[in-house]
C-alpha positions as CSV (number, residue, x, y, z in Angstrom):
1,M,-7.8,-47.8,-25.2
2,P,-9.0,-44.3,-26.8
3,E,-6.6,-41.8,-28.3
4,T,-4.9,-39.4,-25.5
5,L,-4.0,-35.8,-26.1
6,E,-0.5,-35.1,-25.8
7,P,0.1,-33.4,-22.4
8,V,1.6,-30.0,-22.6
9,F,4.2,-29.4,-19.7
10,R,4.2,-25.4,-18.2
11,S,6.5,-23.8,-15.6
12,D,5.0,-20.4,-15.6
13,V,1.5,-19.1,-14.7
14,T,-1.1,-16.2,-16.7
15,V,-2.4,-13.6,-15.0
16,Q,-4.3,-10.8,-17.0
17,L,-6.0,-7.7,-15.3
18,V,-9.3,-8.1,-17.1
19,K,-11.4,-5.4,-15.7
20,H,-11.2,-2.6,-12.8
21,S,-12.6,0.1,-10.9
22,A,-9.7,1.1,-9.3
23,D,-7.4,4.1,-9.0
24,D,-6.1,6.0,-6.0
25,A,-9.2,8.9,-7.1
26,H,-11.3,6.1,-5.3
27,V,-9.8,6.0,-2.4
28,L,-9.4,9.6,-1.9
29,W,-12.9,10.1,-2.9
30,S,-13.8,7.6,-0.1
31,A,-12.0,9.2,2.6
32,R,-13.0,12.4,2.3
33,V,-16.8,11.9,2.7
34,S,-15.7,11.7,6.3
35,T,-15.1,15.4,6.4
36,Q,-16.2,16.8,3.4
37,G,-19.3,14.9,2.6
38,E,-20.3,14.0,-0.7
39,Q,-18.3,14.7,-3.7
40,S,-18.0,13.7,-7.4
41,L,-14.8,11.8,-8.6
42,D,-13.9,15.0,-10.9
43,Q,-13.4,16.9,-7.8
44,I,-10.7,14.4,-6.3
45,G,-6.9,14.9,-6.8
46,A,-6.5,18.6,-8.0
47,D,-3.4,18.4,-5.4
48,P,-1.3,15.9,-6.1
49,E,0.8,16.2,-2.6
50,R,-2.2,16.5,-0.6
51,S,-3.5,13.2,-2.3
52,K,-0.3,11.7,-1.8
53,G,-0.3,12.8,2.0
54,L,-3.5,11.6,2.8
55,I,-3.1,8.0,0.8
56,N,0.0,7.8,2.9
57,Y,-1.9,8.5,6.3
58,L,-4.2,6.2,5.7
59,M,-1.7,3.4,5.0
60,R,0.5,4.6,7.7
61,D,-2.7,4.5,10.3
62,H,-4.2,1.9,9.1
63,H,-7.5,3.4,8.1
64,G,-8.2,0.7,5.7
65,S,-12.0,1.1,4.3
66,P,-11.2,3.5,1.8
67,F,-8.9,1.3,0.0
68,E,-12.3,-0.9,-0.2
69,A,-13.8,1.5,-2.6
70,T,-11.9,-0.3,-5.8
71,S,-12.4,-3.8,-7.4
72,M,-10.0,-5.4,-9.6
73,T,-11.0,-8.8,-11.5
74,F,-7.8,-11.1,-12.9
75,F,-8.2,-14.3,-14.9
76,I,-5.7,-16.6,-14.0
77,S,-3.9,-19.7,-15.5
78,A,-2.3,-21.6,-12.8
79,P,-2.0,-25.5,-11.3
80,I,-4.6,-26.3,-8.9
81,F,-2.2,-26.2,-5.9
82,V,-2.2,-22.4,-6.2
83,F,-5.9,-21.9,-6.0
84,R,-6.1,-24.0,-3.1
85,E,-3.6,-21.9,-1.7
86,M,-5.4,-18.4,-2.7
87,M,-8.8,-19.5,-1.1
88,R,-7.0,-19.3,2.1
89,H,-7.7,-15.6,1.5
90,R,-11.5,-15.6,2.4
91,T,-12.0,-11.9,0.7
92,W,-11.6,-13.2,-2.9
93,S,-14.3,-13.9,-5.2
94,F,-13.8,-17.1,-7.3
95,N,-15.1,-18.4,-10.4
96,E,-13.0,-21.7,-11.6
97,E,-13.3,-23.7,-14.6
98,S,-15.5,-26.8,-14.0
99,G,-14.5,-30.3,-14.2
100,R,-18.1,-31.4,-14.0
101,Y,-19.2,-29.6,-17.1
102,R,-16.2,-29.9,-19.7
103,E,-13.5,-32.2,-20.5
104,L,-10.1,-30.9,-18.4
105,Q,-6.9,-30.6,-20.7
106,P,-3.7,-32.2,-20.1
107,V,-1.7,-28.9,-19.3
108,F,0.5,-29.7,-16.3
109,Y,3.0,-27.6,-14.1
110,I,6.4,-28.3,-14.2
111,P,8.9,-26.7,-11.7
112,G,11.6,-24.7,-14.1
113,P,15.1,-25.4,-14.1
114,D,15.5,-22.1,-11.7
115,R,12.8,-23.2,-9.2
116,R,14.8,-24.2,-5.8
117,L,14.1,-27.7,-4.5
118,V,15.5,-28.2,-1.2
119,Q,14.3,-27.0,2.0
120,E,16.4,-26.3,4.6
121,G,15.5,-25.6,8.4
122,K,11.9,-25.9,10.3
123,P,8.7,-24.3,9.2
124,G,9.1,-20.7,10.0
125,H,12.4,-20.2,10.0
126,Y,13.9,-22.3,6.7
127,R,14.6,-21.4,3.3
128,F,14.8,-23.3,-0.3
129,V,18.1,-23.8,-2.1
130,D,18.8,-24.9,-5.6
131,G,18.9,-28.6,-6.3
132,T,21.3,-31.0,-8.0
133,A,21.1,-31.7,-11.5
134,Q,19.9,-35.3,-10.4
135,Q,17.1,-34.0,-8.2
136,H,15.7,-31.7,-11.3
137,Y,15.7,-34.9,-13.3
138,T,13.7,-36.8,-10.8
139,V,11.2,-34.4,-10.1
140,D,10.9,-33.7,-14.0
141,T,10.7,-37.8,-14.9
142,A,8.8,-38.4,-12.0
143,M,6.3,-35.7,-12.4
144,K,5.6,-36.2,-16.3
145,A,5.2,-40.0,-15.9
146,S,2.4,-39.1,-13.2
147,Y,0.8,-37.1,-15.1
148,R,0.6,-39.0,-18.3
149,Q,-0.7,-42.0,-16.5
150,A,-3.2,-39.8,-14.5
151,Y,-4.9,-38.4,-17.6
152,E,-4.5,-41.6,-19.7
153,E,-6.9,-43.2,-16.4
154,Y,-9.2,-40.2,-16.8
155,Q,-9.5,-40.5,-21.0
156,E,-10.5,-44.2,-20.3
157,M,-13.2,-43.4,-17.7
158,L,-14.6,-40.6,-19.7
159,A,-14.4,-43.0,-22.9
160,E,-16.6,-45.7,-20.9
161,G,-19.2,-43.4,-19.6
162,I,-18.5,-42.4,-16.8
163,A,-19.2,-38.8,-15.6
164,R,-16.9,-36.6,-15.6
165,E,-17.4,-35.0,-12.1
166,V,-16.4,-38.8,-11.5
167,A,-13.6,-39.4,-13.9
168,R,-11.7,-35.9,-12.8
169,M,-10.9,-37.5,-8.9
170,V,-7.7,-39.3,-10.6
171,L,-6.2,-35.9,-11.9
172,P,-3.6,-34.0,-9.8
173,V,-3.3,-30.7,-8.4
174,G,-0.5,-29.9,-10.9
175,L,-3.2,-29.8,-13.3
176,F,-3.8,-26.1,-14.8
177,S,-6.8,-24.6,-13.8
178,S,-8.4,-21.2,-14.8
179,V,-10.2,-18.8,-12.5
180,Y,-11.6,-15.4,-12.6
181,A,-10.8,-13.9,-9.1
182,T,-12.0,-10.4,-7.8
183,C,-11.0,-8.3,-4.7
184,N,-10.4,-4.7,-3.9
185,A,-7.2,-3.0,-3.0
186,R,-7.1,-3.5,0.8
187,S,-7.6,-7.4,0.5
188,L,-5.0,-7.6,-2.5
189,M,-2.6,-5.9,-0.3
190,H,-3.0,-8.4,2.7
191,F,-2.5,-10.9,-0.2
192,L,0.5,-9.4,-1.3
193,G,2.0,-9.0,2.0
194,L,1.5,-12.8,2.8
195,R,2.2,-14.1,-0.8
196,T,5.5,-12.4,-1.8
197,T,9.1,-11.6,-0.7
198,H,10.2,-8.1,-0.6
199,P,12.9,-6.0,0.9
200,D,10.5,-3.4,2.2
201,A,8.3,-6.1,4.0
202,K,8.8,-5.3,7.9
203,V,7.2,-8.9,8.4
204,A,9.1,-11.7,6.5
205,S,7.1,-14.2,4.2
206,Y,7.7,-17.2,3.1
207,P,5.5,-18.2,0.3
208,Q,5.3,-21.0,-2.3
209,R,7.2,-20.2,-5.1
210,E,4.4,-20.7,-7.5
211,I,1.7,-18.4,-5.6
212,E,4.4,-15.8,-5.6
213,M,4.8,-15.8,-9.3
214,V,0.9,-15.1,-9.5
215,A,1.1,-12.6,-7.0
216,E,4.3,-10.9,-8.2
217,Q,2.1,-10.6,-11.9
218,M,-1.3,-9.2,-9.9
219,E,1.1,-6.5,-8.2
220,A,2.7,-5.3,-11.1
221,S,-0.9,-4.5,-12.8
222,W,-2.0,-3.0,-9.6
223,A,0.9,-0.6,-9.3
224,E,0.1,0.8,-13.1
225,L,-3.9,1.4,-11.8
226,M,-2.6,2.9,-8.3
227,P,0.8,4.3,-8.3
228,L,0.1,6.3,-5.1
229,T,-1.0,3.8,-3.2
230,H,1.4,1.1,-4.0
231,T,4.1,3.5,-3.3
232,A,2.5,4.1,0.4
233,F,2.3,0.2,0.9
234,N,5.9,-0.2,0.2
235,A,6.9,2.8,2.2
236,N,4.9,1.3,4.9
237,G,6.5,-2.1,5.5
238,R,3.8,-3.8,3.0
239,I,1.5,-4.2,5.6
240,A,-2.3,-4.0,4.8
241,P,-4.1,-1.3,6.6
């Protein structure tokens, strides 16, 4: 039997903003072409209160296209099942680590002790509550055993010369992958509206906690880049324009 790497178990995710062309001035510049024609970016934002008011107007009245004059690329390290949920949002551009071309590393997701385990109620009208100590123990031991076995089988197939694209089929969705994900501010707001819970949201959302962990880190970076837009997003119920 080949020597198997020792698995790494994580209960967190990593989100890094790696490049961007996104600030409030880009929104103002794009919006004002409707009434003022071409302007340079350094002409924008001379009147902060007027700028704040325009962005709030665009958000409130759902004039969304100026928010598309932005771009953000994030590097994300998270379990595969998170990316499968993200891909439901078709406005993202993705490039993901490939299990066809590189040997996948044994890094797996285990819910942390603060992760609520028990669902009560029906879809659309449910909540999650804390699990018992025994339930947390069951989740922890079952996942670790399953992950170890799956990765051992993966390594055995590779050792026998089986192609990576075939051997990877045994690996679970709790395996960590890495992705570069790119979107504009309008798309990000739509994502945040569905994948976070927030007291200012007019429409309740029930995201899986792991994708919410990704969304929260994205929002923190975006709020620093575009503070006027982020404030208007919250003030208008966290609904994408």
